[in-house]
C-alpha beads as a LAMMPS data file, in Angstrom:
LAMMPS data file: protein, C-alpha beads

150 atoms
149 bonds

1 atom types
1 bond types

-500.0 500.0 xlo xhi
-500.0 500.0 ylo yhi
-500.0 500.0 zlo zhi

Masses

1 110.0

Atoms # bond

1 1 1 -0.051 0.083 0.098
2 1 1 1.339 3.349 -1.059
3 1 1 0.316 6.925 -0.551
4 1 1 -2.573 7.676 -2.918
5 1 1 -3.884 4.013 -3.019
6 1 1 -7.278 2.988 -2.145
7 1 1 -7.880 1.074 1.074
8 1 1 -10.198 -2.005 0.816
9 1 1 -13.916 -1.626 2.236
10 1 1 -13.624 -4.719 4.480
11 1 1 -10.607 -4.450 6.829
12 1 1 -11.420 -7.641 8.999
13 1 1 -12.954 -8.401 12.258
14 1 1 -12.568 -6.741 15.544
15 1 1 -12.119 -7.931 19.150
16 1 1 -16.028 -8.587 19.382
17 1 1 -16.061 -10.715 15.931
18 1 1 -17.783 -7.683 14.279
19 1 1 -16.836 -6.959 10.683
20 1 1 -15.065 -3.685 10.383
21 1 1 -15.535 -1.616 7.136
22 1 1 -13.856 1.382 6.014
23 1 1 -17.170 3.106 5.474
24 1 1 -17.823 2.663 9.314
25 1 1 -15.336 5.634 9.517
26 1 1 -16.974 7.801 6.853
27 1 1 -16.093 11.556 7.577
28 1 1 -13.156 10.844 9.519
29 1 1 -9.496 10.289 8.987
30 1 1 -8.482 6.900 9.959
31 1 1 -5.354 6.147 11.828
32 1 1 -4.731 2.488 10.986
33 1 1 -1.760 1.183 12.985
34 1 1 -0.077 -2.368 12.525
35 1 1 1.782 -3.527 15.637
36 1 1 3.508 -6.806 16.389
37 1 1 1.861 -8.272 19.450
38 1 1 -0.501 -7.456 22.325
39 1 1 0.794 -7.011 25.858
40 1 1 4.373 -6.469 24.790
41 1 1 6.409 -3.343 26.019
42 1 1 6.532 -1.384 22.741
43 1 1 2.825 -2.408 21.624
44 1 1 1.693 -1.321 25.047
45 1 1 3.558 2.035 24.959
46 1 1 2.127 2.791 21.552
47 1 1 -1.575 1.820 22.271
48 1 1 -1.538 3.677 25.676
49 1 1 -0.194 6.869 24.013
50 1 1 -2.889 6.751 21.503
51 1 1 -5.228 6.112 24.269
52 1 1 -3.908 9.011 26.504
53 1 1 -4.279 11.545 23.429
54 1 1 -7.596 9.859 21.977
55 1 1 -9.859 12.920 22.593
56 1 1 -7.159 15.234 21.006
57 1 1 -6.967 12.816 18.094
58 1 1 -10.719 12.868 17.655
59 1 1 -11.018 16.701 17.924
60 1 1 -8.581 16.676 14.841
61 1 1 -10.851 14.478 13.111
62 1 1 -9.118 11.050 13.397
63 1 1 -10.336 7.705 14.561
64 1 1 -7.993 4.939 15.614
65 1 1 -7.902 1.226 14.825
66 1 1 -5.068 -1.057 15.632
67 1 1 -4.286 -4.236 13.792
68 1 1 -2.147 -7.288 14.882
69 1 1 -2.282 -11.050 14.201
70 1 1 -3.545 -12.076 17.693
71 1 1 -7.074 -13.557 18.000
72 1 1 -10.103 -11.745 19.328
73 1 1 -9.603 -13.105 22.879
74 1 1 -6.036 -11.654 23.078
75 1 1 -7.492 -8.233 21.812
76 1 1 -10.237 -7.944 24.403
77 1 1 -7.715 -8.843 27.254
78 1 1 -5.559 -6.209 25.765
79 1 1 -8.350 -3.550 25.583
80 1 1 -9.731 -4.287 29.084
81 1 1 -6.252 -4.162 30.764
82 1 1 -5.206 -0.968 29.212
83 1 1 -8.827 0.771 28.880
84 1 1 -8.229 1.184 25.089
85 1 1 -11.035 3.258 23.600
86 1 1 -10.587 1.970 20.134
87 1 1 -11.020 -1.308 18.383
88 1 1 -8.540 -3.814 17.259
89 1 1 -8.557 -5.836 14.230
90 1 1 -7.666 -9.720 14.809
91 1 1 -5.866 -10.277 11.667
92 1 1 -5.088 -14.113 12.471
93 1 1 -4.555 -14.770 8.687
94 1 1 -2.424 -11.963 8.097
95 1 1 -4.749 -10.796 5.280
96 1 1 -4.693 -7.114 5.978
97 1 1 -0.994 -7.181 6.830
98 1 1 -0.295 -8.846 3.372
99 1 1 -2.387 -6.173 1.742
100 1 1 -0.708 -3.261 3.309
101 1 1 2.734 -4.823 3.061
102 1 1 3.422 -5.014 6.823
103 1 1 4.037 -8.620 7.044
104 1 1 7.627 -10.217 6.312
105 1 1 10.738 -11.581 7.562
106 1 1 12.296 -10.244 10.718
107 1 1 15.392 -11.103 12.613
108 1 1 16.095 -10.963 16.316
109 1 1 19.224 -12.336 18.076
110 1 1 20.234 -14.114 14.876
111 1 1 16.827 -16.033 14.571
112 1 1 14.689 -15.214 11.640
113 1 1 10.818 -15.339 11.720
114 1 1 7.940 -13.739 10.118
115 1 1 5.981 -10.863 11.818
116 1 1 4.372 -7.577 11.420
117 1 1 6.368 -4.320 10.651
118 1 1 5.300 -1.601 13.000
119 1 1 3.624 0.867 10.487
120 1 1 0.895 3.452 10.529
121 1 1 -1.247 4.422 7.764
122 1 1 -3.148 7.853 7.832
123 1 1 -6.144 7.249 5.608
124 1 1 -8.049 10.215 4.389
125 1 1 -11.847 10.867 4.348
126 1 1 -12.026 9.572 0.686
127 1 1 -10.499 6.149 1.763
128 1 1 -7.023 6.621 0.289
129 1 1 -3.645 6.527 1.930
130 1 1 -2.462 10.067 2.791
131 1 1 0.548 9.188 4.802
132 1 1 2.581 6.438 6.026
133 1 1 4.822 6.401 9.154
134 1 1 7.213 3.489 8.417
135 1 1 8.616 1.009 11.010
136 1 1 11.998 2.780 11.711
137 1 1 10.181 6.203 12.284
138 1 1 7.326 5.072 14.647
139 1 1 7.930 6.239 18.100
140 1 1 5.920 4.069 20.376
141 1 1 5.739 6.587 23.433
142 1 1 5.086 9.688 21.275
143 1 1 2.874 8.222 18.423
144 1 1 -0.145 10.566 18.831
145 1 1 2.064 13.628 18.327
146 1 1 3.503 11.817 15.247
147 1 1 -0.036 11.479 13.789
148 1 1 -1.043 15.048 14.643
149 1 1 2.024 16.593 13.128
150 1 1 1.481 16.534 9.485

Bonds

1 1 1 2
2 1 2 3
3 1 3 4
4 1 4 5
5 1 5 6
6 1 6 7
7 1 7 8
8 1 8 9
9 1 9 10
10 1 10 11
11 1 11 12
12 1 12 13
13 1 13 14
14 1 14 15
15 1 15 16
16 1 16 17
17 1 17 18
18 1 18 19
19 1 19 20
20 1 20 21
21 1 21 22
22 1 22 23
23 1 23 24
24 1 24 25
25 1 25 26
26 1 26 27
27 1 27 28
28 1 28 29
29 1 29 30
30 1 30 31
31 1 31 32
32 1 32 33
33 1 33 34
34 1 34 35
35 1 35 36
36 1 36 37
37 1 37 38
38 1 38 39
39 1 39 40
40 1 40 41
41 1 41 42
42 1 42 43
43 1 43 44
44 1 44 45
45 1 45 46
46 1 46 47
47 1 47 48
48 1 48 49
49 1 49 50
50 1 50 51
51 1 51 52
52 1 52 53
53 1 53 54
54 1 54 55
55 1 55 56
56 1 56 57
57 1 57 58
58 1 58 59
59 1 59 60
60 1 60 61
61 1 61 62
62 1 62 63
63 1 63 64
64 1 64 65
65 1 65 66
66 1 66 67
67 1 67 68
68 1 68 69
69 1 69 70
70 1 70 71
71 1 71 72
72 1 72 73
73 1 73 74
74 1 74 75
75 1 75 76
76 1 76 77
77 1 77 78
78 1 78 79
79 1 79 80
80 1 80 81
81 1 81 82
82 1 82 83
83 1 83 84
84 1 84 85
85 1 85 86
86 1 86 87
87 1 87 88
88 1 88 89
89 1 89 90
90 1 90 91
91 1 91 92
92 1 92 93
93 1 93 94
94 1 94 95
95 1 95 96
96 1 96 97
97 1 97 98
98 1 98 99
99 1 99 100
100 1 100 101
101 1 101 102
102 1 102 103
103 1 103 104
104 1 104 105
105 1 105 106
106 1 106 107
107 1 107 108
108 1 108 109
109 1 109 110
110 1 110 111
111 1 111 112
112 1 112 113
113 1 113 114
114 1 114 115
115 1 115 116
116 1 116 117
117 1 117 118
118 1 118 119
119 1 119 120
120 1 120 121
121 1 121 122
122 1 122 123
123 1 123 124
124 1 124 125
125 1 125 126
126 1 126 127
127 1 127 128
128 1 128 129
129 1 129 130
130 1 130 131
131 1 131 132
132 1 132 133
133 1 133 134
134 1 134 135
135 1 135 136
136 1 136 137
137 1 137 138
138 1 138 139
139 1 139 140
140 1 140 141
141 1 141 142
142 1 142 143
143 1 143 144
144 1 144 145
145 1 145 146
146 1 146 147
147 1 147 148
148 1 148 149
149 1 149 150
């Protein structure tokens, strides 16, 4: 997915098993952020930063939606533990990750594995990608500011 690309209408299922559609966010800009795993330090810092600035994001016309490969049960625990005010998509088949190009080979301590590259897509009201915050630029503890600074 690149700047100017149209985002698919069906995004996946949220923590409640409800189908999430792009049209659910009509009239708002959507912060679609892909993160590796619920309950990990960096992912928790990112989610909590977005939570702490959620009112500010909404006032600026944004809605937030997280995506990771964990299942609905994991997302529900993550939301409840950290009182997240936004939904999380359970992309267990990596469908949305593949569509957005955020799934690939990673390496940690010499071990290779496949996973999600932490990436944020800002989607305009017209349903196209307006901006991308790539993996090496995402600041988990200051992510809301990154989104708000255009």
